[in-house]
C-alpha positions, 0 to 999 in steps of 0.5 A: 500500500505504501509502495502504491502511494509513493508511485501515485505521488511520483506520478502526480509530481511528474504530471505537475512538472510536465504541466509547469514546463508546458505552461512555461513554454506557452508563456515564452511563446506568448511573450515572443509573439507579443514582442514580434507583433509589438507595433514599435518593433514592426515600425522599426523593421518596416523602416529598416526594410525600406531604408535598405532598398532606398540605399540600393536605389541611390547606389544604382542611380549613382552608378549610372550617373558616374558611369556616364560621366566616366565614359565621357571623360575617358572618351574626351581625354583620349581624343584630346591631343593635349593630355591635361593632368587635371583630367586624370584627377577628375577621372580618378574622382569619378572612378572612386565615386563609381566604385563606392556606389557599386559596393553599396549596391552589392553589399546592401543587396546581399544583406548582413545576415550571412553566416560567416566562418573561418578565415575567408568569413573573417576577411569578408566580414572585415572588408565588406560587412563592416562597410570597410570597403565603402568607407575606404572608397569614400575617404579615398574620394576625399583625398583625391578631391583635396588633391584636385583642389590644391592642383587648381589652386596652384594653377590659378593662384600660382601659375608660374610656380606650378608651371615650373615645379608641378610635374605630371608624376606628382599628379600620378602619385596623388592619385595612387596615394588617394587609393592607398591612404583611404583603404589603409586607414579604414581596413587597418582599424577594421581588421584589428577590431572586427570579430565573428561571434556565432557566425555574425559579423561584429565590426569595429567591436573589439577595441583594446581600450576606450581611449584607442577607440576615441583616438581612431575616430577623432583622427578619422574626423580630422583627416577626412573631414576637418582638414580637407574642409579647411583646405577646400575653403582656403584654396577656393577662397583664394581662387575667387579673389584672383578670379575677381581681380581678373574680372575687373581687368576684363571689365576695364578692357571692355569699358576702355578705362585705365588698364595696365600698360602691358594691355595698351601696347601696339596690337595688330590684326582683327578686333577680337585678336587685339582684345584677346592679346590685351586681356592675356597680357593684362591678366599675366601682369596682374598675376605677376603683381599679385605674386610679387606683393605676396612674396613681399608679405 
């Protein structure tokens, strides 16, 4: 009798445990379903879904526009007998922008939910799923744009110096440096701080310390935002000043007002030729005077 009672008690205890487990599972399932159907969560998923396709659409439009401009620039540069160095920098700029758009379309089309393992998975994670390749091309584009601005500044503000010292190999070196500098800075940080946990890519995650993370991010802001911004503002500001000075000289030539002596010399030929010669001489003299004053300062 005692044995039967113990068996009944054990069976009853097992039933209670089973019922408790079932209740817990139902509770967990209900909670997960409630979380899944949470309106705020649904809105976040919807926004993320449409944002992903909006980025893809922007990338495709950027690819088309940059491909068209790149084709026109390459065709024009091939037909032009005088190969200007500025054309190479502009072509390189469009190539960088085109590459960035291609990477955006490819990465956002694949998505970030791919299960990654092994060395190949780590490389894909650090280069692509961390957006390292995209940021590398963007930073390289900033470097190339800065080089292009400096080249224009030297040509307009210091034409004689640039004609004497600015060589074509410098332009080629600037183009190569733009690619190398952009990729080295970003990928060095990506490879040293990216990890894979359970097949998921955690990019720029495992920093040695908070100080190292802050130094890296602040250095990126200085090198690829603030410093280029200062260079662009200064160079184009000086270019505007020189161009306004040249426009005043041109206005003086058009109104017959007092103009530099070099512009009033003897002129032979047609009226258009005479005006062109006077304008060229006056602009050269104005630029020479500007450089002399700048040297004295």
